[in-house]
N, C-alpha and C positions, 0 to 999 in steps of 0.2 A: 428983800434979801440981796446980799452982795454977791459978787461973782465967785468969791472963794467958797461961800456956803453952798451955792448952787453946784459947783464943781465937786465939792465933798459929798453932797447929796447924790449926784449922778454917779459918782465913783462907788458909793456904797450900794446903790441899786444895781449897778453892773456887777459888783462882787457877789451880791445875793443871787443874781440870775445865773452866773457862771457856776456857783457852788451848787445851786439846784440842778442844773444841767449835768454836773458831774455826779451828783447823787442819783439822778435818774439813770445815768449810764451804768453806775455801779449796781443799781437795783436790776437792770436788764441783764447785766453779767451774771448776777446771782440767780436770776430766773432761768437763764440758760444752764447754769450749773445745776439747779434743781431739777430741770427737765432731764438732763443726763442721769442725775441721781435716781430719778423715777424710773427710768428705763433699766438701770442697772439693778434695781431692787427685785429680788426673786419673790415668787408667789407665797412661799411659806412665811417669809418675813413680813410681807404685806398683810397676810391673813392674820398673823399674830398681832400686829398692831391694830388692825381693824377690830379684832375681837377685844382687845384690851381697852380700846377707846369706847366701844359699845358697852363694855362692862362698867366703865366709869359713869357713863350716861344712863345707866340702868335700862339698856337696850337689848339684853340677852335673855333668851328662854333656854334654860339648861335642863336637859333630861327629856325623856320621851313624853311624859305627860304634858309639861309646859310647852314643849315644841309642838306637839300635835294640836293643842289649844290654839297656839299662835298661827300655825299653818291653816287650820280650819277656819279661823276668823279673818284670814287674808291680812294679817298684821305683819307678816314676815317679808323681809327684803332678800334674805340669803339663808340658806340652810347648810349646815356643815355636818356630815355624817361620818362616823368612824367605820373604816373597812373591816376591822377585826371584830365587829359586833356579832356576838355568838347566837343571837336570836334572829333567825331569818324573817319572822313575821314583823319584827320591828323595822327591819330594812325595807320590806315590802310596803308597810304602812307609811313610812316617811317618804319613799320614792313615789307612791301613789298620790299622797297629798301635795307633793311639790309638782308633779306632772298635772294634776287636775287644776291647780291654782296658778300655774306658770311661774313658779318660784325657782330661782337658781339653786342648784344643788352641787355642793363641792364635797369631795370624799378625801379624808385624810387617812393615814395608815394606822395610828395607834389611838386608842380611846384615852389612854393615860396622857398622851400628848395633848389631845383635845381638852381634856379636863384641866390640865395645867394652863393652857392658853385661855380658858374661860374662867379662870379664877377658883377652881375647886381644889385648892391646895393651901398649905401653910407655907409661909416664907420665913427662913431663918435669918440670922443677923446679917449674913452676907448677901441676902437677896435670892438665894437658891430655893428652889421649890422642894419642900418636904411634905410627906403624907399626901401624895397626889391621888385623888379619887378619879377613877376612869368615867368618862362621859360618852355615851354612844351618839348623842345628837345635841347640837346647838343651833338655835335659830336667832338671827340678828333681826330685831324689830326696829331698832333705831341705830343708825351708824354713829351718831354723835356729831362731831365736827368733821369738816372736810379735811382731807389730808392727802399727802402723796400716796400713802399706802392704800387708801381707798381708791384713788384714781388708777393705780396699778391693778387692784383687784377687779375693779369694774371693767378695765380694758381686757383683762384676762378672760373674764366671764363672757364678754362680747365675742372675742376670738374663738373661745371654746364653743359658743353657741353656733357660730357660723361654720364650724367644721362638720 
């Protein structure tokens, strides 16, 4: 190889190294932005995303019967219970199963909202939920893929546990 070829080869290697370094610094900056986005996400948004991801990966047990089976078999990672459930024996059963098997329990306000988040509704052309069916209890058996929403939810459950 002549001197010009060696110089051109070393110059191209130098260019690749600097472009990789700048790509790594861009990725680090995006990671910092993602970390601040994760801290700014509220718990209801995180719960909504986690439930939708679990629904896609077939990891939800919806309704009292499916939820009780999943809780009793210790397949559950998280249980979400509607606060406006009108049957107190349902609430006692779910709370007792969660306490017995050390499964995290979250409570939401509306059963209709929980039904919408867990996919018990029809979507119209604009993507809005129609014909929402109320759901008193949802159990997450499989989170699906890792996401920022899952990290936010797990951090919230850890802080809620330590209080």
